[in-house]
Legacy VTK file of the C-alpha trace (Angstrom):
# vtk DataFile Version 3.0
C-alpha trace
ASCII
DATASET POLYDATA
POINTS 419 float
83.002 172.531 108.100
81.682 170.087 105.556
84.311 167.661 104.295
85.621 168.474 100.844
87.436 166.514 98.165
91.182 166.647 98.747
91.756 168.685 95.598
88.958 171.174 96.267
88.758 174.351 98.328
85.828 174.688 100.707
83.258 177.129 99.382
82.414 180.199 101.417
79.981 179.738 104.295
77.120 181.501 102.504
77.527 179.009 99.627
77.682 176.043 101.977
74.545 177.082 103.792
72.433 179.112 101.375
69.090 180.295 102.809
67.208 178.378 100.127
68.277 174.970 101.444
65.341 173.047 102.909
65.376 171.588 106.389
66.711 168.055 106.338
64.237 165.211 106.877
65.444 162.611 109.375
65.286 159.264 107.571
65.878 156.121 109.628
64.927 153.954 106.645
64.228 151.087 109.038
60.792 150.140 107.729
60.413 146.341 107.732
56.700 145.580 107.345
56.512 142.802 104.796
57.277 144.295 101.372
55.193 147.422 101.777
56.843 150.526 100.385
58.606 152.612 103.052
56.185 155.452 103.929
59.124 157.807 104.613
60.390 157.237 101.088
56.874 157.652 99.682
56.533 160.965 101.524
59.863 162.186 100.139
58.758 161.274 96.618
55.576 163.318 97.112
57.684 166.338 98.129
59.622 166.372 94.869
62.470 164.787 92.906
65.218 165.935 95.331
65.135 166.151 99.140
67.528 167.051 101.924
67.962 164.172 104.407
69.830 163.104 107.513
70.654 159.413 107.881
71.355 157.420 111.074
75.155 157.539 110.727
77.657 160.039 109.366
78.550 163.604 110.226
76.713 165.412 107.446
73.387 165.798 105.744
72.901 164.702 102.166
70.766 165.310 99.125
68.557 162.406 98.121
67.629 162.162 94.432
64.423 160.198 93.839
63.288 160.653 90.227
64.312 158.262 87.467
65.892 161.003 85.357
67.627 162.514 88.374
69.101 159.186 89.449
70.251 158.541 85.890
71.980 161.930 85.857
73.803 161.415 89.152
74.951 157.897 88.285
76.369 158.848 84.879
77.714 162.396 85.371
81.453 162.521 86.299
80.765 165.563 88.462
79.413 163.114 91.076
82.202 161.045 92.638
82.074 157.950 94.807
85.852 157.982 95.245
85.582 161.322 97.054
83.794 159.687 100.026
86.908 157.732 101.001
88.267 158.809 104.374
85.081 160.634 105.355
82.360 159.853 107.834
79.790 159.932 105.072
75.995 159.694 105.631
74.873 156.050 105.632
72.550 153.454 107.180
75.124 151.197 108.862
77.446 152.069 111.776
80.419 150.551 109.926
80.830 151.439 106.238
80.145 148.287 104.224
82.621 148.995 101.434
86.397 149.063 101.826
88.248 152.134 100.531
89.874 149.944 97.864
86.599 148.457 96.654
85.587 148.811 93.025
82.325 150.238 94.371
84.108 153.406 95.525
86.282 153.925 92.487
85.315 156.291 89.698
85.704 155.677 85.982
88.138 155.231 84.358
90.006 153.756 87.385
87.108 151.430 88.190
87.103 150.005 84.653
90.054 147.669 85.164
88.554 145.999 88.222
85.057 145.899 86.743
86.356 144.244 83.578
88.067 141.600 85.716
84.895 140.953 87.719
82.733 140.917 84.596
84.631 137.862 83.318
82.632 135.823 85.812
79.295 137.020 84.531
79.432 137.084 80.750
76.393 135.700 78.986
78.376 132.709 77.759
79.802 131.885 81.186
76.426 132.224 82.897
74.874 129.941 80.262
77.578 127.369 80.977
76.915 127.646 84.706
73.125 127.414 84.488
72.885 123.597 84.270
74.956 123.350 87.462
72.670 125.888 89.165
69.676 123.814 88.052
71.209 120.650 89.501
71.800 122.359 92.850
68.261 123.752 92.872
66.804 120.302 92.262
68.988 118.793 94.989
67.921 121.438 97.496
64.261 120.976 96.584
64.666 117.200 96.865
65.725 117.824 100.449
62.738 120.105 100.999
60.395 117.452 99.566
61.955 114.798 101.805
61.522 117.107 104.789
57.845 117.445 103.937
55.462 120.305 104.627
55.572 122.687 106.286
59.096 123.616 105.202
61.076 126.840 105.362
61.745 127.947 101.806
64.262 130.564 102.983
66.376 127.850 104.583
65.943 125.159 101.962
66.414 127.271 98.839
66.660 131.070 99.014
69.788 131.336 101.150
71.590 128.221 100.061
71.319 128.375 96.260
72.983 131.805 95.716
75.613 131.176 98.394
76.522 127.800 96.903
76.718 129.324 93.418
79.010 132.243 94.278
81.230 130.033 96.456
81.572 127.530 93.623
82.474 130.373 91.289
85.157 131.666 93.660
86.442 128.202 94.547
85.583 128.417 98.263
85.903 125.092 100.079
82.534 123.719 101.312
83.779 123.641 104.913
84.428 127.403 104.821
81.095 128.460 103.363
78.935 128.685 106.526
81.387 131.098 108.153
81.565 133.278 105.035
77.761 133.415 104.867
77.570 134.544 108.487
80.242 137.177 107.927
78.447 138.666 104.909
75.269 139.021 106.995
77.196 140.681 109.820
78.564 143.341 107.469
75.027 144.518 106.622
73.814 145.073 110.207
72.316 148.463 111.091
72.284 148.531 114.937
74.862 150.808 116.648
76.193 147.899 118.705
76.952 145.993 115.493
79.834 148.302 114.494
82.616 146.149 115.964
81.126 142.915 114.633
80.722 144.409 111.155
84.310 145.698 111.146
85.568 142.286 112.276
83.503 140.602 109.561
84.908 142.859 106.854
88.477 142.235 108.039
87.873 138.482 108.308
86.501 138.225 104.756
89.349 140.247 103.342
91.965 138.171 105.169
90.320 134.951 104.015
90.349 135.928 100.362
93.856 137.382 100.587
95.026 133.936 101.649
92.988 132.297 98.901
94.556 134.585 96.276
98.075 133.602 97.386
97.096 129.940 97.265
95.557 130.203 93.777
98.548 132.054 92.364
100.706 129.205 93.602
98.351 126.442 92.477
95.633 127.703 90.105
92.340 125.888 89.846
89.241 126.115 87.662
87.690 129.084 89.468
87.317 132.819 89.010
90.028 133.843 91.484
92.523 131.622 89.678
91.491 133.082 86.341
91.828 136.657 87.574
95.078 135.936 89.430
96.855 134.430 86.465
95.658 136.553 83.545
95.055 140.153 82.566
93.146 141.865 79.837
95.118 142.980 76.798
97.391 145.881 77.655
96.558 145.860 81.375
98.580 144.958 84.439
97.449 141.850 86.343
95.454 142.626 89.470
97.462 142.792 92.686
96.782 140.410 95.565
95.119 143.234 97.502
92.904 144.170 94.545
91.880 140.550 94.035
91.035 140.047 97.713
88.864 143.181 97.861
87.197 142.241 94.575
86.405 138.760 95.898
84.770 140.287 98.988
82.646 142.502 96.717
81.627 139.479 94.645
80.626 137.313 97.598
78.566 140.181 99.026
76.858 140.621 95.647
76.350 136.886 95.281
74.635 136.651 98.666
72.521 139.743 98.227
69.955 140.234 95.466
69.162 136.621 94.590
69.089 135.420 98.207
66.567 138.109 99.167
64.562 138.081 95.996
63.868 134.342 95.725
61.873 134.502 98.958
60.481 137.960 98.208
59.218 136.912 94.788
57.631 133.709 96.030
55.993 135.577 98.921
54.637 138.215 96.529
53.253 135.648 94.089
51.662 133.567 96.856
50.003 136.547 98.539
48.450 138.025 95.391
45.402 135.998 94.325
45.876 134.008 91.156
49.483 135.046 90.453
51.129 131.701 91.286
48.451 129.667 89.476
48.717 131.887 86.396
52.459 131.173 86.164
51.905 127.452 86.676
49.502 127.520 83.728
51.680 129.860 81.634
55.369 129.409 82.559
56.376 131.229 79.376
55.420 134.472 81.113
58.030 133.940 83.819
60.749 136.282 82.409
58.343 139.227 82.176
56.923 138.536 85.639
60.393 138.285 87.183
61.450 141.558 85.593
58.365 143.324 86.925
58.899 141.815 90.380
62.478 143.078 90.362
61.182 146.574 89.607
58.434 146.493 92.205
59.931 144.750 95.244
61.828 146.996 97.697
64.434 144.402 98.657
66.726 146.932 100.351
66.171 149.732 102.823
66.795 153.354 101.983
69.991 154.056 100.116
73.426 152.639 99.357
76.752 154.366 98.736
76.671 158.170 98.288
78.611 160.407 95.946
80.234 163.794 96.434
79.495 166.750 94.152
82.798 167.857 92.590
81.449 171.111 91.150
78.200 173.034 91.386
75.473 171.329 89.389
71.677 171.363 89.060
69.603 168.198 89.428
65.882 168.364 88.687
65.940 172.125 89.211
67.773 171.948 92.567
71.226 173.534 92.907
73.769 171.192 94.477
77.080 172.650 95.592
80.622 171.332 95.387
81.341 169.203 98.461
77.731 168.111 99.051
76.964 164.449 99.641
74.361 162.985 97.278
72.443 159.735 97.648
70.176 158.226 95.016
67.176 155.987 95.565
66.843 153.190 93.028
63.704 152.102 94.889
62.050 155.468 94.270
63.275 155.640 90.673
61.656 152.253 90.047
58.312 153.751 91.079
58.583 157.086 89.310
55.073 157.678 87.863
56.591 159.727 85.042
58.259 156.530 83.790
56.128 153.642 85.066
52.343 153.772 84.676
50.579 152.861 87.967
54.017 152.282 89.524
52.778 150.594 92.711
50.888 147.934 90.737
52.352 144.549 89.752
51.813 144.627 85.994
53.983 142.269 83.897
52.240 143.574 80.772
53.320 147.193 81.220
55.348 148.710 78.338
58.957 147.579 78.482
61.325 150.001 80.206
64.612 149.329 82.040
64.502 149.548 85.839
67.241 150.320 88.338
67.194 147.351 90.694
70.738 146.427 89.687
71.908 150.043 89.716
72.765 152.288 86.790
75.753 153.706 85.005
79.338 152.942 85.965
78.315 151.036 89.093
75.646 148.805 87.564
75.944 145.410 89.286
78.318 143.190 87.296
76.727 140.100 88.870
73.259 140.892 87.481
73.357 138.178 84.769
74.076 135.493 87.373
71.398 136.803 89.741
68.835 136.736 86.933
69.783 133.168 86.040
69.448 132.080 89.684
66.031 133.713 89.967
64.780 132.076 86.761
66.040 128.688 87.928
64.743 129.005 91.488
61.235 130.254 90.702
60.896 128.189 87.540
61.870 124.970 89.306
59.478 125.690 92.164
56.633 126.258 89.718
57.324 122.972 87.949
57.849 120.829 91.032
55.457 122.427 93.525
52.509 123.794 91.518
50.337 123.714 94.632
52.775 125.779 96.710
51.166 128.056 99.300
52.081 129.769 102.546
51.914 127.541 105.609
51.052 130.468 107.895
48.951 133.622 107.456
50.930 136.303 105.644
50.898 138.508 108.744
52.834 135.832 110.661
55.806 135.708 108.280
58.928 136.943 110.109
60.953 139.628 108.327
64.556 140.732 108.694
64.864 143.833 110.873
68.594 143.753 111.630
70.175 144.596 108.267
69.705 146.921 105.309
67.872 144.185 103.400
64.152 143.343 103.157
63.368 139.620 103.092
61.591 136.919 105.136
63.892 135.392 107.733
61.667 132.329 107.481
59.115 131.548 104.779
57.004 128.518 105.790
55.305 126.841 102.828
53.082 123.843 102.083
52.253 122.068 98.834
LINES 1 420
419 0 1 2 3 4 5 6 7 8 9 10 11 12 13 14 15 16 17 18 19 20 21 22 23 24 25 26 27 28 29 30 31 32 33 34 35 36 37 38 39 40 41 42 43 44 45 46 47 48 49 50 51 52 53 54 55 56 57 58 59 60 61 62 63 64 65 66 67 68 69 70 71 72 73 74 75 76 77 78 79 80 81 82 83 84 85 86 87 88 89 90 91 92 93 94 95 96 97 98 99 100 101 102 103 104 105 106 107 108 109 110 111 112 113 114 115 116 117 118 119 120 121 122 123 124 125 126 127 128 129 130 131 132 133 134 135 136 137 138 139 140 141 142 143 144 145 146 147 148 149 150 151 152 153 154 155 156 157 158 159 160 161 162 163 164 165 166 167 168 169 170 171 172 173 174 175 176 177 178 179 180 181 182 183 184 185 186 187 188 189 190 191 192 193 194 195 196 197 198 199 200 201 202 203 204 205 206 207 208 209 210 211 212 213 214 215 216 217 218 219 220 221 222 223 224 225 226 227 228 229 230 231 232 233 234 235 236 237 238 239 240 241 242 243 244 245 246 247 248 249 250 251 252 253 254 255 256 257 258 259 260 261 262 263 264 265 266 267 268 269 270 271 272 273 274 275 276 277 278 279 280 281 282 283 284 285 286 287 288 289 290 291 292 293 294 295 296 297 298 299 300 301 302 303 304 305 306 307 308 309 310 311 312 313 314 315 316 317 318 319 320 321 322 323 324 325 326 327 328 329 330 331 332 333 334 335 336 337 338 339 340 341 342 343 344 345 346 347 348 349 350 351 352 353 354 355 356 357 358 359 360 361 362 363 364 365 366 367 368 369 370 371 372 373 374 375 376 377 378 379 380 381 382 383 384 385 386 387 388 389 390 391 392 393 394 395 396 397 398 399 400 401 402 403 404 405 406 407 408 409 410 411 412 413 414 415 416 417 418
């Protein structure tokens, strides 16, 4: 029997398995060839806006919504619940679920609002603006080291991994000596191989224990960091966050801080260097950088497949397909970002296309709260590279760049460059 929300009764068998349901497509979502679009995902998009899929892990099939309008519906309609996946072996890409049951990422509004408001304090426009000069100083220091190293140099090592990790650790007040271990643990949580289950579970537990201890320490002796701010204050009319809530929230933040920007710095540079004239055009016209970055965010598939599913709480139609109460539903932000009904020539890098929001940072109640910081890091990283290394180029043929194949992310493990 398909798992159901605790407060729901399982529908009759003919409703659970209506004859009109399509056969599920097995989707490993393990494609790792440079930044080419996953052909399995492209095939699903050609089939229609909603498909039935089976993922590598989990005891059930799921619906996968691929159109921009369909994804927007699922991510904003309260009839689709992330909280309802808790305690279930839900369909996913990793052997160990990445999120903890207490995470803000598996809470539904309005319960998620309190934690999201606390996390959002770190990423207000004003706070990010105050942080940007410090991010610029770190970027220059890291690129000084790369210049001293001399070409060829690994951009992934010198800049892409270290800048976002340093920034989020500074924000959370993590001691420099602890940062290498935390970086390794965040990578371990994203592994996809079956044998990685125990390591991923240990990594999740280790990160949570670390931040639980840090919360206790900061409540006793507050500092000038986000954990201290969240541990010692609450929004008007709200209870302060508990130690457990703060620890889980800190784990979510460090995962977010080591995710989009770390992948996308290398991905964006690789894309610009492998498309004739793109890097030189930005060197000559740096004012176009914001538009180019936004288009790169839309275009680049920096993750594999799908993220956290939702459960249908009551029968509902999406893009003309009837979904039943109790069904699991995944959305594909990657597919939505290439929906031809929304984006003209969606597979083309076109910074001059008509402005339209994309879904790289999610949508609705689970839009990434760290997006403003990630955008600032990307502007600083790519902008500083353009200014300091206008002659940047790959140090190896593009086909020899080594890509991550062990996690749910898409990025070069090493990105050798010359200048």
